[in-house]
C-alpha positions as CSV (number, residue, x, y, z in Angstrom):
1,M,3.4,-7.1,27.8
2,A,5.0,-5.9,24.4
3,S,6.5,-2.4,24.2
4,L,7.7,0.1,21.7
5,T,10.1,2.9,22.0
6,V,9.4,6.7,21.3
7,L,12.1,8.6,19.7
8,G,12.6,12.3,19.5
9,C,8.8,13.1,20.0
10,A,8.0,16.9,19.5
11,N,7.3,17.2,23.2
12,S,10.2,15.7,24.6
13,H,14.0,16.2,24.6
14,P,15.4,14.5,21.6
15,N,18.1,12.6,23.8
16,V,15.4,11.1,25.9
17,V,14.0,7.5,25.1
18,A,10.9,6.6,26.7
19,R,9.4,3.1,26.6
20,V,5.6,3.2,26.6
21,P,3.5,0.1,27.5
22,L,0.9,-0.8,25.1
23,P,-2.7,-0.7,26.5
24,R,-5.3,-3.1,26.0
25,V,-8.2,-2.2,23.6
26,A,-11.2,-0.4,24.7
27,V,-14.6,-1.4,23.3
28,A,-17.1,1.3,22.3
29,P,-20.7,0.5,21.9
30,E,-21.2,1.8,18.4
31,R,-19.0,3.0,15.6
32,V,-18.8,6.7,14.5
33,A,-18.1,8.1,11.2
34,M,-14.9,9.8,10.8
35,P,-14.0,12.8,8.7
36,E,-13.2,12.4,5.1
37,G,-9.7,13.4,3.7
38,L,-8.8,15.6,0.7
39,E,-8.7,14.5,-2.7
40,R,-5.0,15.9,-3.2
41,D,-3.8,14.0,-0.3
42,W,-2.4,10.2,-0.6
43,P,-3.6,8.9,2.9
44,M,-3.1,5.2,2.3
45,F,-1.3,2.6,0.1
46,R,-2.4,3.2,-3.5
47,D,-4.1,6.3,-2.5
48,D,-7.6,5.0,-1.7
49,V,-9.5,2.3,-0.5
50,E,-10.1,0.9,-4.1
51,R,-6.2,0.9,-4.5
52,S,-6.4,2.7,-7.8
53,G,-2.7,4.3,-7.7
54,F,-4.6,7.4,-9.3
55,A,-3.4,10.6,-7.7
56,E,-6.1,13.1,-8.0
57,G,-4.7,16.5,-8.0
58,S,-1.1,15.6,-8.7
59,S,0.8,16.7,-11.9
60,V,4.2,15.4,-13.3
61,G,6.4,17.6,-15.4
62,T,8.9,17.2,-17.9
63,S,11.8,17.2,-15.4
64,V,12.5,16.5,-11.8
65,E,15.0,17.5,-9.1
66,L,15.6,16.7,-5.4
67,L,13.8,18.5,-2.8
68,W,15.2,16.5,0.3
69,Q,16.4,13.2,1.2
70,M,16.2,11.1,4.4
71,P,19.0,8.5,4.7
72,K,19.2,5.0,6.4
73,F,15.6,3.8,5.2
74,N,15.1,0.0,4.6
75,L,18.5,-1.4,5.6
76,T,17.6,-5.2,5.7
77,R,17.8,-7.8,2.9
78,Y,14.3,-9.3,3.5
79,G,12.9,-9.3,0.1
80,A,9.3,-8.3,0.4
81,A,8.3,-5.1,-1.2
82,K,9.1,-2.0,1.1
83,G,6.3,0.3,2.4
84,S,5.6,3.6,0.8
85,P,4.9,7.0,2.4
86,S,1.4,8.3,3.0
87,V,0.8,12.1,3.0
88,V,-1.9,14.2,4.6
89,G,-1.7,18.0,4.7
90,D,1.8,19.2,5.8
91,M,2.8,15.7,7.1
92,L,4.5,12.5,5.8
93,Y,4.3,9.1,7.4
94,C,6.3,6.1,6.6
95,G,7.9,2.9,8.1
96,T,11.0,1.0,7.6
97,D,12.1,-2.5,7.4
98,T,14.0,-2.1,10.8
99,G,10.8,-1.2,12.7
100,R,11.3,2.8,12.6
101,F,8.2,4.6,11.9
102,V,8.6,8.1,11.0
103,A,6.4,11.3,11.0
104,A,8.1,14.3,9.0
105,R,7.1,17.6,7.5
106,I,6.8,17.5,3.8
107,D,8.4,20.6,3.0
108,D,12.0,20.0,4.4
109,G,12.0,16.3,6.0
110,T,12.1,17.5,9.4
111,V,11.3,14.7,11.7
112,V,8.3,15.6,14.1
113,W,8.2,12.2,15.8
114,Q,9.2,8.7,15.5
115,I,8.9,5.4,17.0
116,Q,11.0,2.3,17.0
117,F,8.9,-0.9,17.0
118,D,10.7,-3.9,19.2
119,N,10.4,-7.5,18.6
120,T,9.4,-7.5,14.8
121,T,10.5,-10.1,12.8
122,H,11.1,-7.7,9.6
123,G,10.1,-4.4,10.9
124,I,7.4,-2.5,8.6
125,H,6.7,-3.3,5.2
126,G,3.2,-2.0,4.9
127,S,2.1,1.7,4.4
128,P,0.2,3.9,6.9
129,A,-3.2,5.0,6.7
130,I,-4.2,8.4,7.9
131,V,-7.7,9.4,8.7
132,G,-8.8,12.3,11.0
133,D,-6.6,12.5,14.0
134,F,-5.2,9.0,13.6
135,V,-2.6,7.2,11.8
136,Y,-2.6,3.4,11.4
137,I,0.2,1.1,10.7
138,G,0.7,-2.9,10.7
139,A,4.1,-4.4,11.8
140,Y,5.9,-7.7,11.7
141,D,4.9,-8.4,15.3
142,G,1.2,-9.2,14.1
143,T,-0.1,-6.0,15.4
144,L,-2.2,-3.0,13.9
145,Y,-1.3,0.2,15.8
146,A,-3.2,3.3,16.0
147,F,-1.3,6.6,17.0
148,E,-2.3,10.2,17.3
149,R,-1.0,11.5,14.2
150,R,0.3,15.0,15.5
151,T,2.1,13.4,18.6
152,G,2.8,9.6,18.0
153,L,1.1,8.8,21.2
154,L,-0.4,5.3,21.0
155,V,-4.3,5.1,20.9
156,W,-4.9,1.4,20.5
157,R,-3.3,-1.9,19.1
158,Y,-4.9,-5.1,17.9
159,R,-2.8,-8.1,17.8
160,L,-3.7,-11.2,15.7
161,G,-1.1,-13.8,14.2
162,Y,2.5,-13.3,14.1
163,Q,3.1,-10.9,11.1
164,V,1.3,-8.0,9.3
165,G,3.1,-7.4,5.9
166,S,-0.1,-5.5,4.5
167,S,-1.3,-2.0,4.6
168,P,-4.5,-1.1,6.4
169,A,-7.6,0.4,4.5
170,V,-9.9,2.7,6.3
171,V,-13.5,3.7,5.3
172,P,-14.3,7.1,7.2
173,R,-18.0,7.1,6.5
174,W,-18.3,3.5,8.1
175,G,-15.7,4.1,10.9
176,L,-14.0,0.9,9.9
177,I,-10.5,-0.3,9.4
178,F,-9.6,-3.7,7.3
179,S,-6.4,-5.3,7.6
180,S,-4.9,-8.8,6.7
181,H,-2.8,-10.9,9.0
182,E,-0.4,-13.8,8.8
183,E,-1.4,-16.5,11.2
184,S,1.8,-18.4,11.8
185,P,5.1,-19.4,10.1
186,N,3.2,-22.7,9.1
187,G,0.7,-20.5,7.0
188,G,-2.8,-19.4,7.3
189,G,-4.0,-15.9,7.9
190,F,-6.9,-13.6,8.7
191,V,-9.0,-10.6,7.4
192,V,-10.3,-8.4,10.2
193,A,-12.6,-5.4,10.3
194,L,-12.1,-3.2,13.4
195,D,-13.8,0.0,14.7
196,A,-11.3,2.7,13.5
197,R,-11.5,4.7,16.6
198,T,-11.3,2.1,19.3
199,G,-9.8,-1.2,17.6
200,A,-12.8,-3.1,18.8
201,L,-13.2,-6.4,16.5
202,V,-16.3,-6.0,14.3
203,W,-15.5,-9.3,12.3
204,Q,-12.9,-11.8,11.4
205,Q,-12.6,-14.3,8.6
206,R,-9.7,-16.7,7.7
207,T,-7.7,-17.3,4.7
208,A,-6.1,-20.5,3.6
209,A,-2.6,-19.1,3.3
210,H,-0.6,-15.9,4.2
211,P,-2.3,-12.9,3.0
212,H,0.6,-10.6,2.0
213,S,-2.1,-8.8,0.0
214,S,-3.8,-5.7,1.5
215,V,-7.6,-5.3,1.4
216,A,-9.2,-3.5,-1.2
217,V,-12.9,-2.0,-0.8
218,D,-15.8,-1.3,-3.0
219,I,-17.9,1.2,-0.9
220,S,-20.8,1.1,-3.6
221,R,-21.2,-2.7,-3.2
222,N,-20.4,-3.2,0.5
223,L,-17.6,-5.7,-0.7
224,V,-13.8,-6.1,0.4
225,F,-11.4,-8.2,-1.4
226,V,-7.9,-9.9,-0.5
227,G,-5.7,-12.4,-1.9
228,D,-3.2,-15.1,-0.4
229,N,-0.3,-17.1,-1.1
230,R,-2.3,-20.2,-2.4
231,G,-3.5,-18.0,-5.3
232,I,-6.9,-17.6,-3.8
233,I,-8.8,-14.3,-4.1
234,Y,-11.7,-13.7,-1.5
235,A,-14.7,-11.5,-1.4
236,F,-16.5,-10.6,1.9
237,D,-19.3,-8.5,2.9
238,S,-17.9,-5.4,4.2
239,H,-20.1,-5.2,7.3
240,S,-20.8,-8.6,8.4
241,G,-17.8,-10.5,6.9
242,R,-19.9,-13.1,5.3
243,P,-18.1,-14.8,2.4
244,R,-19.4,-13.9,-1.0
245,W,-17.2,-15.9,-3.2
246,Q,-13.5,-17.3,-3.6
247,L,-11.7,-17.9,-6.7
248,E,-8.5,-20.2,-6.8
249,L,-6.3,-19.5,-9.6
250,D,-5.1,-22.4,-11.8
251,H,-1.7,-23.8,-10.4
252,S,-1.0,-26.2,-13.2
253,D,2.0,-24.2,-14.6
254,G,3.4,-23.6,-11.0
255,K,2.8,-21.2,-8.1
256,A,0.0,-18.6,-8.4
257,D,0.4,-16.7,-5.2
258,V,-1.7,-13.3,-5.1
259,K,0.9,-11.2,-3.2
260,T,-0.2,-8.1,-5.0
261,T,-3.0,-6.1,-3.6
262,P,-6.3,-6.2,-5.6
263,M,-7.6,-3.1,-7.4
264,V,-11.3,-2.1,-7.6
265,I,-12.8,-0.4,-10.7
266,P,-16.3,0.4,-9.2
267,E,-17.7,2.0,-12.4
268,R,-16.9,-1.2,-14.4
269,G,-17.5,-3.7,-11.7
270,Q,-14.0,-5.1,-12.1
271,L,-11.5,-6.4,-9.7
272,V,-7.8,-6.5,-11.1
273,F,-4.8,-8.2,-9.7
274,G,-1.6,-9.8,-10.7
275,A,-0.2,-13.2,-9.6
276,W,2.7,-15.3,-9.4
277,S,1.3,-17.2,-12.6
278,G,2.7,-14.2,-14.5
279,K,-0.6,-12.8,-15.4
280,V,-2.9,-9.9,-14.6
281,Y,-6.5,-10.9,-14.1
282,S,-10.0,-9.1,-14.2
283,V,-12.8,-10.7,-12.6
284,D,-16.4,-9.7,-12.0
285,E,-16.7,-8.2,-8.6
286,L,-20.0,-9.8,-7.7
287,T,-19.3,-13.4,-9.1
288,G,-15.7,-13.8,-9.1
289,H,-15.9,-14.9,-12.7
290,V,-12.7,-14.3,-14.7
291,V,-13.3,-11.8,-17.4
292,W,-10.0,-11.7,-19.0
293,E,-6.2,-12.6,-18.5
294,H,-3.2,-10.6,-19.6
295,P,0.3,-12.3,-19.7
296,T,3.3,-10.2,-18.3
297,G,5.6,-12.9,-17.2
298,G,7.5,-13.1,-14.0
299,K,6.1,-13.6,-10.3
300,L,4.1,-10.3,-10.1
301,M,4.6,-8.4,-6.6
302,G,3.5,-4.8,-7.5
303,S,-0.1,-3.8,-7.7
304,A,-1.9,-2.3,-10.7
305,A,-2.9,1.3,-11.4
306,Y,-5.7,2.9,-13.4
307,L,-6.3,6.0,-15.2
308,P,-10.1,6.5,-15.2
309,A,-10.0,8.8,-18.3
310,S,-8.7,6.4,-20.7
311,G,-9.6,3.2,-19.1
312,T,-6.2,2.0,-18.9
313,I,-4.6,-0.4,-16.4
314,Y,-0.8,-0.2,-15.6
315,E,1.3,-3.1,-14.3
316,G,4.8,-3.6,-14.0
317,S,6.6,-7.1,-14.5
318,P,9.7,-8.6,-12.7
319,Q,10.8,-9.5,-16.1
320,G,11.4,-5.9,-16.9
321,S,8.5,-4.1,-18.7
322,L,5.7,-1.8,-17.7
323,F,2.4,-2.6,-19.5
324,A,-0.6,-0.4,-20.3
325,I,-3.7,-2.7,-20.6
326,D,-7.1,-1.7,-22.1
327,A,-9.4,-2.4,-18.9
328,A,-12.3,-3.5,-21.2
329,T,-10.5,-6.1,-23.2
330,G,-7.3,-7.1,-21.5
331,T,-5.3,-6.3,-24.7
332,T,-2.0,-4.5,-24.6
333,R,-1.9,-0.6,-25.4
334,W,1.9,-0.3,-25.2
335,S,4.6,-1.6,-23.0
336,F,7.7,0.1,-21.9
337,P,10.9,-2.1,-21.4
338,V,13.6,-1.4,-18.6
339,N,16.6,-3.7,-18.0
340,A,15.6,-4.4,-14.4
341,R,13.0,-6.0,-12.4
342,I,9.8,-4.1,-11.6
343,V,8.3,-4.8,-8.3
344,S,7.2,-1.2,-7.4
345,S,3.5,-0.6,-8.0
346,P,2.9,2.3,-10.4
347,A,1.0,5.6,-9.7
348,V,-0.8,7.7,-12.0
349,S,-0.6,11.5,-12.0
350,G,-3.9,13.1,-11.5
351,D,-3.5,15.3,-14.9
352,G,-3.4,12.0,-16.7
353,R,0.0,12.6,-18.1
354,A,2.2,10.2,-16.4
355,V,3.0,6.8,-14.9
356,V,5.6,6.7,-12.3
357,F,7.3,3.7,-11.0
358,G,10.5,2.2,-9.6
359,A,12.8,-0.6,-10.7
360,S,15.7,-2.7,-9.3
361,D,18.3,-0.6,-11.0
362,G,17.7,2.3,-8.6
363,N,15.9,4.4,-11.0
364,L,12.4,6.1,-10.8
365,Y,10.8,6.4,-14.2
366,A,8.2,8.6,-15.4
367,V,6.4,7.5,-18.6
368,D,4.0,9.0,-20.7
369,A,0.5,7.6,-19.8
370,T,-0.8,7.7,-23.4
371,S,2.1,6.9,-25.6
372,G,4.5,4.9,-23.2
373,Q,7.4,7.3,-24.2
374,L,10.0,8.0,-21.5
375,I,9.8,11.6,-19.7
376,W,12.6,11.5,-17.2
377,T,14.5,9.1,-15.0
378,F,15.9,9.8,-11.6
379,H,18.4,7.8,-9.5
380,V,17.5,7.2,-5.8
381,G,20.4,5.4,-4.6
382,G,19.2,1.8,-4.4
383,Q,16.5,-0.6,-5.8
384,V,12.8,0.5,-5.5
385,S,10.2,-1.9,-4.6
386,G,7.8,0.5,-2.9
387,S,5.1,2.6,-4.5
388,P,5.7,6.2,-5.4
389,T,3.5,8.8,-3.6
390,L,2.3,11.7,-5.8
391,V,0.9,14.8,-4.1
392,G,0.7,18.0,-6.1
393,D,4.0,18.4,-8.1
394,K,6.0,16.3,-5.5
395,I,7.0,12.6,-5.5
396,Y,7.9,10.7,-2.6
397,V,9.6,7.3,-2.6
398,T,11.8,5.1,-0.7
399,S,14.9,2.8,-1.8
400,H,16.7,-0.1,-0.3
401,G,19.5,1.4,1.6
402,G,19.2,4.7,-0.4
403,G,16.7,6.3,1.9
404,L,13.4,8.4,1.7
405,W,13.4,10.7,-1.2
406,A,11.1,13.9,-1.9
407,L,11.4,15.1,-5.5
408,V,9.7,18.0,-7.1
409,S,8.7,18.1,-11.0
410,H,8.7,21.0,-13.3
411,S,6.9,21.6,-16.6
């Protein structure tokens, strides 16, 4: 049986290392709704199940300073985008590419508990989801884990395939968690819906290639979406898993992998995603019909963000520019150049003022969401490929070798 190592739990001596066996999943007869979170929190990758990257209740000022830093995060050379922190209440949760999973206090970075995952090929690259009393994370051992978020005690695990590089999405009112899994080194993959309380399988579907993409959900239309490394976007019924449509991108100019996570704009019926074709696509949620394409250049790795008030989509390009795109027409509103690759997914502040993103030059950038003018930069010690997390006036971000950073902005 696989195992994990619990390090420095709040209820144990800090020098004691306990090895905890992972139990089999218990099956419940029916799903139970879970408590909804608060809008000011950032409880999962891209903040919500739509993967909007829009941080309600947050603000970004004209300057920024260090609040605290946790060193020794993301130390390997594996090139996939790194995970980003999730924040609920007074706690932050984040994984590393060495397999360390940390729960820390947001005010000073004190570690409350941490777990070291054993036998993972590349540690953790996804971002956790926190709902109610649970925190969920996938790892590069093919397993999705559920822990008690206050103690770090294991609740259940679900293993399928050999790697999970994606980030889970939880819909509390349905009591469902959605996850994408890579089948084997030879390719293939799965999308699953599980009972979020027990880990019991609700439905499972296949993908043609590895789904590095995380699942996005449109609750109003009962649809879930995911992309794969063959350049295919899939739409499934959220409750039954029945396929609704799939769209394969044009490969005539080379690879068109969809490694980014799709973003849902329910009020527009749009699904937006980037691909290795060097384009951002908007498709109709119900049909998969392509509405527009926007060229950015480069093999896109970061996901898009959306500002509802202005109808603007933001996407960064590995060729070194952040684009602001009109959601209705796909035309460029402005672009902001940096002399570095952008793999980081941008985040938009809830006050509508700023877009925050990282780049390979080790800088975190804040740019005016309307004009594209630079507000500030802050160096975080190593290249940034993860998504910044915005909560209140705080910004949390990881960098390659540079640690986990907590910043506070001032007007």
